Structures are given as structure tokens and as C-alpha cells.
C-alpha positions in Angstrom: -3.2 -2.8 -1.9 -6.7 -2.5 -3.6 -9.7 -4.2 -1.7 -10.3 -6.4 -4.9 -6.4 -7.9 -4.2 -7.2 -8.2 -0.3 -10.4 -10.4 -0.8 -8.6 -12.6 -3.5 -5.7 -13.0 -1.6 -7.4 -13.9 1.4 -9.6 -16.5 -0.8 -6.4 -18.3 -2.0 -5.0 -18.7 1.7 -8.4 -20.2 3.0 -7.8 -22.5 -0.1 -4.4 -23.7 1.3 -6.1 -25.8 3.8 -7.2 -29.1 2.9 -10.4 -29.8 2.6 -12.3 -32.2 4.9 -13.0 -34.7 1.8 -9.3 -35.2 1.7 -7.1 -35.0 -1.7 -9.2 -35.5 -4.7 -12.6 -34.9 -3.3 -12.9 -31.0 -3.2 -16.6 -31.4 -3.5 -19.2 -31.2 -1.8 -17.9 -28.7 0.8 -18.3 -29.2 4.7 -19.4 -26.8 7.1 -16.0 -26.2 8.0 -14.5 -25.9 4.4 -17.2 -23.1 3.6 -16.3 -21.3 6.7 -12.5 -21.5 6.3 -12.9 -19.6 3.1 -15.6 -17.3 4.0 -13.5 -16.3 7.0 -10.4 -15.8 5.3 -12.2 -13.4 2.6 -13.6 -11.5 5.2 -10.5 -11.3 7.3 -8.7 -10.2 4.6 -11.4 -6.8 4.0 -12.1 -6.0 7.8 -9.2 -3.8 8.4 -10.3 -1.4 5.5 -13.3 -0.4 7.9 -11.5 2.3 9.1 -12.1 4.5 5.9 -15.3 4.7 7.8 -13.8 6.4 10.5 -14.4 10.2 11.3 -11.5 12.9 10.7 -10.7 16.5 11.1 -10.2 16.5 7.4 -9.4 14.7 4.2 -5.6 14.8 5.0 -6.3 13.5 8.6 -8.2 10.7 7.3 -6.0 9.4 4.4 -2.8 10.0 6.7 -3.8 9.2 10.4 -7.4 7.5 10.2 -7.0 5.2 7.6 -4.1 2.4 8.3 -3.8 3.3 11.7 -4.7 0.5 14.6 -7.3 -1.4 12.3 -3.9 -2.1 10.3 -1.8 -3.1 13.2 -0.3 -6.9 13.8 -1.8 -6.2 17.4 -5.3 -6.0 16.3 -5.4 -8.7 13.6 -6.7 -11.6 16.3 -9.9 -9.4 16.7 -10.5 -9.2 12.9 -10.0 -13.3 12.6 -12.8 -13.4 15.8 -14.9 -11.3 14.2 -14.8 -13.0 10.5 -14.7 -16.5 12.1 -18.2 -15.4 14.5 -19.8 -14.5 11.3 -18.6 -17.4 9.3 -19.6 -19.9 12.0 -22.9 -18.1 12.3 -23.7 -18.5 8.6 -22.5 -22.4 8.2 -23.4 -24.0 11.9 -21.4 -26.9 12.9 -18.2 -25.6 11.4 -15.2 -26.2 13.8 -14.2 -22.8 14.8 -10.0 -23.3 15.4 -9.5 -23.8 11.6 -11.7 -20.8 10.7 -9.9 -18.6 13.2 -6.5 -19.9 12.1 -6.6 -19.3 8.4 -8.7 -16.2 9.2 -5.8 -14.7 11.1 -3.0 -15.6 8.4 -5.4 -13.8 5.9 -5.4 -10.8 7.9 -1.8 -11.0 8.5 -0.7 -11.9 4.7 -3.6 -10.7 2.7 -4.1 -7.6 4.2 -1.6 -6.1 6.4 1.9 -7.8 4.6 0.3 -6.8 1.3 -0.1 -3.1 2.7 3.4 -3.2 3.8 5.3 -4.1 0.8 3.3 -1.4 -1.2 4.6 2.2 -1.4 2.4 4.0 0.6 3.0 1.1 3.4 1.1 0.8 6.9 2.0 1.6 10.6 2.0 -2.3 11.5 3.5 -1.8 15.0 0.9 0.5 16.6 0.1 1.1 19.3 3.7 0.9 20.5 5.3 2.8 17.7 3.7 4.9 14.7 6.7 4.2 12.5 5.4 4.3 9.0 6.7 0.7 7.2 7.1 0.5 3.3 9.1 -2.1 1.4 8.3 -0.5 -1.7 7.9 -3.7 -3.7 4.4 -3.0 -5.6 2.2 0.0 -6.1 -1.0 0.2 -4.4 -2.7 -1.2 -7.5 -0.6 -3.7 -9.0 -2.6 -5.4 -12.1 0.7 -7.8 -12.6 0.0 -9.1 -9.1 -4.0 -9.4 -9.1 -4.6 -10.6 -12.5 -3.2 -14.2 -11.7 -6.0 -14.0 -8.9 -8.6 -13.1 -11.0 -7.9 -15.6 -13.3 -7.6 -18.3 -10.9 -10.8 -17.1 -9.4 -12.5 -17.6 -12.7 -10.9 -21.2 -13.2 -12.0 -21.9 -10.0 -15.5 -21.1 -10.8 -15.6 -22.5 -14.1 -14.0 -25.6 -13.1 -15.8 -26.2 -9.6 -13.7 -29.5 -9.0 -10.4 -27.8 -9.4 -11.3 -25.0 -7.2 -8.4 -25.4 -4.8 -6.0 -26.3 -7.5 -6.9 -23.2 -9.6 -6.3 -20.7 -6.5 -3.4 -22.1 -5.2 -1.9 -21.9 -8.8 -2.8 -18.3 -9.0 -1.4 -17.7 -5.8 2.1 -19.2 -6.7 2.2 -16.9 -10.1 1.7 -13.7 -7.8 3.9 -15.0 -5.3 6.6 -15.5 -7.8 5.9 -12.2 -9.7 6.4 -10.7 -5.7 9.6 -12.5 -5.3 10.7 -11.1 -8.7 9.9 -7.5 -8.0 11.8 -8.1 -4.3 15.1 -9.1 -6.2 14.6 -6.5 -9.1 14.7 -3.8 -6.4 17.6 -5.0 -4.5 19.7 -5.2 -7.6 18.5 -1.9 -9.1 19.0 0.0 -5.6 22.6 -1.6 -5.8 23.2 0.1 -9.1 21.9 3.4 -8.1 24.0 3.3 -5.1 27.2 2.8 -7.2 26.1 5.6 -9.6 25.5 8.0 -6.9 28.7 7.6 -4.4 28.1 10.7 -2.8 24.4 10.1 -1.7 23.7 10.0 1.9 20.7 7.8 1.2 19.0 6.2 -2.0 15.2 5.1 -2.4 13.7 2.8 -5.4 10.1 2.9 -6.0 7.8 1.3 -7.9 6.6 2.9 -11.2 3.1 3.2 -12.3 1.4 0.4 -14.3 5.1 -1.5 -15.0 6.6 -4.8 -14.2 10.0 -3.4 -15.5 10.5 0.3 -14.7 11.3 1.7 -11.4 11.5 5.3 -10.3 14.5 6.3 -7.9 15.8 9.7 -5.8 19.2 9.8 -4.2 19.5 12.1 -1.5 22.7 14.4 -2.4 24.7 16.9 0.0 22.8 19.5 -2.1 19.4 18.0 -2.8 17.8 15.4 -4.6 18.1 13.5 -7.8 15.1 12.0 -9.3 14.7 9.7 -12.0 13.9 6.2 -13.4 15.6 3.1 -14.0 14.6 -0.1 -16.2 15.8 -3.7 -15.0 17.3 -3.8 -18.3 18.8 -0.5 -19.2 20.7 2.8 -18.0 19.9 5.1 -15.2 18.0 8.0 -16.7 18.6 11.1 -14.3 15.4 13.4 -15.0 15.6 16.0 -12.4 18.1 17.6 -9.5 15.7 19.5 -6.9 17.3 21.7 -3.9 16.1 20.9 -0.7 13.4 23.0 0.7 13.8 25.6 3.3 12.8 24.4 7.2 9.0 25.3 7.9 8.1 28.1 10.5 7.9 26.8 14.3 4.2 27.4 14.4 3.4 26.0 11.2 5.0 22.5 12.6 3.0 22.8 15.6 -0.1 22.5 13.5 -1.4 18.7 14.0 -2.3 17.9 10.3 1.0 19.9 9.2 2.5 17.6 11.6 1.1 14.8 10.1 1.9 15.6 6.5 5.6 16.1 7.5 5.6 12.4 9.3 4.1 10.8 5.9 6.7 12.5 3.5 9.9 10.7 3.4 11.3 12.7 0.6 9.7 16.1 1.3 9.4 19.2 -1.2 7.9 21.8 0.7 6.4 25.7 0.0 4.8 28.2 2.0 2.5 30.8 0.4 1.0 34.0 2.5 -2.3 35.6 1.9 -3.4 38.7 2.7 -5.7 37.9 5.1 -2.9 36.7 7.3 -3.4 32.7 6.5 -0.7 30.6 5.0 -0.7 27.9 2.5 1.5 25.0 2.7 2.2 22.4 0.2 4.2 19.2 1.1 4.9 17.0 -1.8 6.6 13.7 -1.6 9.1 12.7 -4.3 8.8 9.2 -3.7 5.5 10.1 -6.0 7.1 11.3 -9.0 7.0 11.7 -12.7 9.7 12.9 -14.7 11.2 14.3 -11.7 8.2 16.4 -10.7 6.0 15.1 -7.7 2.5 14.1 -8.7 1.0 13.7 -4.9 1.1 16.5 -2.5 -0.7 17.9 0.5 -1.9 21.2 0.6 -3.0 23.0 4.2 -4.3 26.4 4.7 -3.6 27.6 8.1 -4.9 30.8 9.9 -3.0 33.4 11.6 -3.7 31.6 14.9 -2.4 28.2 13.5 -5.6 26.2 13.0 -6.6 24.2 10.0 -8.9 26.4 7.4 -8.5 23.7 4.9 -6.2 20.4 3.7 -6.6 18.5 0.8 -4.6 15.9 -1.5 -3.6 17.0 -4.7 -3.1 14.5 -7.5 -0.7 16.5 -9.8 -3.8 16.9 -12.1 -6.6 15.2 -13.8 -6.5 11.3 -14.8 -5.7 12.0 -18.4 -3.0 14.3 -17.3 -1.2 12.3 -15.0 -1.3 9.3 -17.6 0.4 11.7 -20.3 3.1 12.6 -18.0 3.2 9.0 -17.4 3.8 8.4 -21.1 6.3 11.0 -21.5 8.3 9.5 -18.5 9.0 6.4 -19.8 
């Protein structure tokens, strides 16, 4: 998820703790009350410090450096300790155990879990497994999930004596939306599987800026079938695409190409050779498609010795072009 959502979700997790004043006595805050809220908010943001890690190229940064060990379950206590230390340094006399407990919950649920339920996913089992895990329930940016948290935070600021109730209500609404998305995806997955009985695999993904429309890909014996499906409406197949030819062995040995292949769950691969002996590899992933055409691909230029010359992510055009494709695909 985006950083705004991480932080607000962490704050609401901190609000689940009953203040030291007890029910109906939310103000004034004790030092521990303040430390819990600050530690929860900070802990929910800390894993994304890996955005500042160096990498060989933008592709390796996006696929390897980001959402790596910093987003692993095994590393969560480290972030919780750092957030607790900072909060208790600011609020002297605060009890460390409540601050640490809620900071740990914020790392696990407000950051790692919320990245896990997006289409991009995360590698939560590092360092024991490099598997990329994704529940495909929401997009990385989902305003329908985030908006209740924003409204709740505004309500808490405006009505400070109701701050805790406001944040908990916002969390409840966002959680209900997440549950609705989970149930919807399961139902649509079943519908699509029945529509493509010959498919070896079917995947369903969140559609951009929509609470009711989803995208799907069915892996058929001869290639992919890509389309869109609303919660209430007919399945609309938009395109059939044959499988790509396998890459030459010398390209697979390139670390950036290897990382891109590990990232792409439904890959479309093309290779072009230049006159100077280099090769340009484009690896697109059909889980990001509009109208059956991919919108996100990785382009890697490899020299004759198998070394990366250039590597970049391509988003399928400008923002205006993508929005136009999105409107036409609905």
C-alpha cells in the first residue's frame, strides 16, 4: 500500500489500546498513550526505508531492494524496537512494553499484511524463502480503503474527545471493505474457473480505481485469455495472447533478467537484437493489463557479454494515455 495508508492504519492500530484514563476519559493523554500512538505510526512506515537502499539499476531497486528483508516477518521486531525507542525517547516515563506490542502489531498488520493483500505483494518469508506472496485483493493505491481512514483522522482532530472512537470506526469501515473485496474475489474466481474449464490456472486481479470491476487471466493450453469481470455482470474476454518463446540461456543468466522473470507471474517476453550485438529484453506481466494489453513491463538491454547496459520499468504510456485506456476498457 501507499505510505499514507500505512501510517493511518498504524495509527488506528495504536488507538485500539484503551487509554490509561479508562473508558470515557480519553483526554488528557498519558505519556504511555502518546508513546503507543507515535510508535504505532512510525513502525508502520519504517519498512519503506528500503526505498533509500542502493541498487544496480531501477529494475533491481523495484524488484529486489524494495520489499525485501525490511518487509519480512523476521525483521518486524527490529522495526518495532526502533519505533518504541524513538517514542519513549520523546515521551519520557512511557511504559515500553505497551509501546512495543502495538508497534509490532503495526509493522505486521499496517505494513506487511497491507502490502501482502495488494496485487504487487511482498516477500514476507525472507530470509528463509524468496517467494513473492500476493493475495491480489486491492491495488497498491486503493482510495476506497484509504478514504475511511482519512475521514476518521480528520474527525479525530476535529472532535478530540472522540479521537479513539473516530479512528476505530474508520478501521472498522476499511476492514469491512477489505472483507467485501476478499469475498468478491473468491466468488469471481469460481465464476471464471467454470467459464474456462480447460484452463490450467486462473488469476483475478484488482482493477484500477474500481470497487466492483476486476481483471482476470486464464492460462489455457495455447496461451492466455485476458479480460474483465464486474461483480454483477458478464465476464468480458478482451484478448487472447499466445505464450512467448523461452529466452536464450545466456539471457537468463543475467541477474536483472532473472529477477524480472521471477517477478512476472504471467509473462509476455520479447527479444530484439541491435546491430552492435546487444539485445533488448522486454518482460511484461499480464496481471497488469487494460483491455488485455499489458500496462507494466521491464525493459533490459544486455550487451554481447551478458552484462546489463540499461534497465527500466515502462508503465505503458503517459498518465493521460493510461487513463484513456482505463476508460475505454471499462
